[in-house]
N, C-alpha and C positions, 0 to 999 in steps of 0.2 A: 775341509772342503777342497777336492782338486782344483788347481788351478786350471783356467780355460785359455791360459795364455802363457807364451814363451816369451824371454826376455834375455837377450844375449847380446853381450856387449865384444866387439873384437875392433881393438883401437879406437878410433874416433867414431865409430860407426856403430849403432846399436840395430839389432835385429828383433822387431817385434812380429810374432807370430800367431793369428787367431788358430787354438787349438780346440775345435770342437768339429771335427771332421766329420762324424757320425751324423750330426746335424747341419752338416754344410756350413759350419759357421755361423749360424744363426745367431743373432744377439739376445741371450736370455739375460736375467737381471745381473748375475753374476758377472757375465763378461761385460755388461756396459760398465759397471763400476771398477771393474778390474783395469778395463781400459782408462777411463777418468783417471784413476791413480797413476797409470803409467805414464800418461801424457805429463801429469804434474811432474813425474820424477825425471823425465826426458828435458823437461824444461829446466829444471833446477842444476842437472846435472852438468857442471863445466867440463867434465872430462869426454862427454861425447857430443859431438858438433852435428850429426846427420843421422836419421833414423831412417828404416828400410821397414814398411809395414807389408805384410803377407799372411796368406793362410795355408793351413795344413790341408791337403788331402784336395779333392776335385773342384772346389769352390772357392772363391775370395770371400765371400760373405753375401747370404742371400736374404739378408734383412732381418726384421725383428722374429723373434722366436714367438710364433702366436700362442703356443702354450705357458708362455711367462706373463702375457699382457696383463692378466687379471692378478698376478703375483703382488702382494705387499712389497711396495718398494720400487716397482717396476716404473720408470719413467720416460714418457714421450720427448722431454728435454733432451737434445744430442748431446750429453755429457761425454759420450764416448769418442767424439769427434774432434781432432786437433783444433781445427778452426773455432770452436768452442772455448780454448784455452790460450788464444793470442800466442803461440809460439811461433818465433820468428826463426828458428833455427829449420833448415830444410827438410823435408821430410818426403821420401819417395814410396811410392805404392806400387809395389809388385803384384799384379793382379793374377792371381795363378787360376782363376775360373770364374765363373759366374758373380756378377757384382749387381745386385738386386734391390729397390727400395732403399732402406734405411743403408743397406752396405754399399750401394752405389753413394750414398750421401757421404758415407765413411771414406770411401775413395776418391771423392772430389773435395774432400777436406784437407787433401794431402797436395803437394805440389807439383810433384812430377809423377806421372802415371804411366807404366809400363804394362803390357797385357799380353797373355798367351793368345795364340790364334784362337783357341776355342772358346775364348771367353765370351760372354752374353752379358747384355746391361740393359736395365729397364725398370720401370716403377709402376708395377702391377697392383698399386694399391687399389686404383677404382675397379679392377675385376672382382676386389673383395669386398666393395661396399665402403671402402674408407679412402681417406685423402693422403697426400705426401706432403713434404716440405717443399714448395715451387722455388724458394731462395737457391737451394743448392745449384740448380742450372743457369742460375744469372749470369755469372760471370764467364760461362764458357762457350754457351752456343745460342745462334739466333732463336729470337722469340719462337717463329714459326715452328723451329724444330722441338723447341722444347715443349710448346702446346702439343705438337703431334704426338710426343712420347708419353707427356704426363697425361694427356687426355685417353689415348687410346690403350695406354697400359702394355703395349707392345714391346718388346726385345729388339735390340738391333745387336750384329755381331760386331767384333773387335774390328774388322775392316771398315765397317761403317762408322763406330765410334771415334776411328783415327780420322777418318774424313770429315767429320765434324768438330774435330778439334777437342772432343771429350778425352783423348788419351794423348800421350806424346809418342808412343812407339808400340808395334806388334812385334813380338819375339817367338820363337819355338818355347815349349816348357822346359826343354833343357837348358836354355840360354837366359831364362827369366830371370834367377839370382844374380848370376855373372853379369849381365847388363845392368840390373839395378845396382849392383856393387860397384861395378865401375863407374857408374855415373855419381854415386857417393864420395868416391877417391877424388873424383875430378872436383868435387865441390870442396872437398877437405885441402886442397891443394891451394886452394882462395883462403884470402884473409877472414877467418871466421866473422869477426863483428862486420866487417864491410858487407859480407854474406847475408847476415840478419838485418843490416839497416835497409838495404835493398829490399829483403822481402816485408819488412814493415811496412815501407814506401807502398809497395806493390798492393797489400792488404788494406791500406788506409786510403790509397789515393780516390778510391770511388765513393767514399764518404766525404771528403773534404771540399772545401771551396779552393781556388787557384792559391788564394793569398795563405790559406793553412797548409796547403802542398809544401810552398817556399818555405814556410815557417818550419815545418817538419824537416824538410831536405837540410836546411841551415844547422838544426838541432842536432841532428843525426851527423853530420858532417864534422861539427865541433867535437863530438864525443869521441868519433874516430882518430880524429886529428890529435886528440891528447892521450890515444891509445900507445901502448909499447908496440902492438903490431903496426901501427903505422910509422912508427919508426924503423921497426925491422923491415917493411916494404921496401922505403927509400933506400937504406942501408945495402939491402940482399941486391936491388937492383944496379946501384953504383959499383957494388963488387961483382956483379955478374954471377949471381950463387941463388941458388935456391931458397926462398924465404923458411923462418923456421917459426911457424905463428904459436903463438900461447893464449889465444884469445882474450887477451887483457890489454 
């Protein structure tokens, strides 16, 4: 069976591309499980520090492939979403076109979102008599706007998505991967264990009590201070040179 996913490493960055352009990268059974396996591999691969997720063709992902819903093995559990796998390496989503339904959830499962000007966003499920996961919106936009998008099923354009903080930046199609790569390279300049510790705190803070947040911070801080990268950071600062990170 041909792969519906492209996986390319360039230095410390891995480019993950949804590759069903003829179906606007809709999530069929095969692609869902390929993405699940890809996120596990990325999480465990110490040679890559940042991922860039994008799509081939004119859409990022238009949601679930409705021709696959009745297939054996098709799952509504979002195993294709990086947030499902507790990955603390940073993930950038280069949104090359429409992100709808489960495809929007996939984009929101990433940490930094950059979109092309012509991209549209929405959850059209109520227009087809079904529902979507509402928790994907909770950390990002006010409840009133979430209600409007989820209940009407209407789309918004990239400009509006930027205004309501759903995405970080809007760029031309020609600059999309260039901009995503530039952000990834800046992330790679920082100590990778520190970056992962910060992301872990950001991901867990909403679920923890203040005392638990304090305990998590102290635990992560102690781990990082025992790392070789911490020593390298202090040494490179004193020597006024660029640090050489090892992620250990």
